[in-house]
C-alpha positions, 0 to 999 in steps of 0.5 A: 258697733262691736268691741272686744271686751272681757267680762260682761258683768261689772262687780264692785269687788274687782275694783274695791269700794271708795270712801263712803261708797255703798256696794250698790254705788260701787257696782254702778260706778264699775258698770259705768266705767266698763260702759265708757271703756267700750263706747268712748269714741269721740268726733273730730271738730270738722265733722261736728262743724259740718253737722251743726251747719246742716242743722242750721245752728245757731238759729234764734232762740233754738235750744240744743242738747247733746244727750251723750256728750262725752268730752264735750266736742259737740257742746264746745263747737255749738257754743263757739258758733252761738257766741260768735253770732251773739253780742258780747256778754250774751248768756248761753245758759238755756240754749245749750245743754249736755248729758254725760253718764261718765263722771270723768268725761263729764268733767272733761266736757265742763272744762272744754265748755268753760274754756270756750266761755273764758275765751269770750270774756267770762271769768274762770269762776263764772265760766266754771259755774255756767259749765256745771249748769250746762253739762249734767253728770246723769244718765239720759236713758234713765233720768232724761225727759220722755216728752219734747224739750229741744229744737235740736238734738246733736251728738255722737250717741254710743253704739254697743250691742245690748249683749255687751252692755254691763248687766246692771245697766242693761237691766236698768235700761230695759225698764225705760226703753221699748223692746224694739229699741233694746238691741243696741245702745244706739237704738235706745238713744235714737228712740229717746231722741225721737221723743224729746225733739220738738215738732219741726225740730232736727236731730243731727248725729254721727252714728254707726251705719248698721241701724239704717239697713240691718233687718234687725233694726227694721222695727226701730226704723218703722217706729221712728218713722211715726215721728221722724223723716230722713233729711240727710245721710252721708258716709264718713271716713272712719280714719278722720271722723274720730279722734279717740277710737275705743279700745284700739291702738293709737292711730288705728281706725275703729271698727265702725262705718260712720255716717252723718245723719239729719232727721226731722221731727215731722209726724205723718209726713210721706217721706218719714222713715219706714222699715225699709233699709236705707243705703247712704250713697247708693242709687236705688233706682239702679236696682229697681225691679231686682230681687233682694238677697234676703228674699232667698238667703239668710245673711248674717255677719260671722265673727272673726275666726282668728288666724288662718290655719286654726278654725279656718283651714285650706283644702289640704288640711280639710282632707284630714277632718270629718266633712260634717264638721266643716262649712265653706268659708267665703271671702271677697276673693272667692267672688269673681264677676258677681259669682261664687267660685269653688271654695278654697277654705273651710271653717270648723263647725263646733257646737256650744257645750259639746266637745269636738270629735277626736280629729278636730281636737287633735287639729286644734291642739296642734295649732294652738300655738298659732292662736292670738294671745287674746284667743287662748284660755289655757285649754281647747 
């Protein structure tokens, strides 16, 4: 998942030191705050309940973990289901566990878990103690196990391109995560999940859909396929799946296409994942025998180029600019009956480190007032 953000490198000096805190501790605290601001996107309870049902939870003495539990919704719903299926006084410790790197989110998760315990008869003090034992304020990627531990891994792992992970944390993760899983924080968590789930165990996740079909994640899928098979993949609605969209205005959907996925730990099974793309909800037989777009074109997702008229221009404006500085900009309304029409827009091409030609500079300066505030930096 992508997110708009400003500085990529967290520095302790920007927020100051807390009492008895070293500069290294402060730098890590700021990096964790930055990471949380970019990845704090939590799952609504109906989606969680449906996923837990698909995982067959609760089941006997099966153990469940949420390795990036955020505010604790998965833990709370799993705990409620477990206690409802057990006799009064049943102690859930040892069957449910959560990890969360962000201290405030961890407190929120513990509070949510404690509230469930109190509603089932525990005293407030006992519930708080149990919740602290069940939810760890630790980083699963650097401190979590790398061998099979749990029957069920469930949750909504963070999705954030590696380039947007604060430098301090990205450096730490590079020492713990294989190269094929370093492109996105989601990839890193998926790889670790595959190692920590027990044989015949299940992984149930709400994730961004891109790891399922992006070419850049093919090595990830291939390596996950050494241990995991896909049991279920379903598209979800971004408008109803999340209740705290990260860095978005209240009520607006986050920029992510969510899917509900269930993976099964099944070494060497014929249905295990491969490097081939997976398209949830698509009947692949309909396209059997047809060529792939990737066979003859290199397709990349372009960044948003801002308000039309600045970096994206119409035919009239393009006539006053050097043709070698323009490339056709294709959008969905340029495609009719599956065919590209005549381009009606062009994007201005610039090169990092090179000042645009005088004609382009004059155009940009004349349109600067139209640019969104977040795109202006005081100069062209």
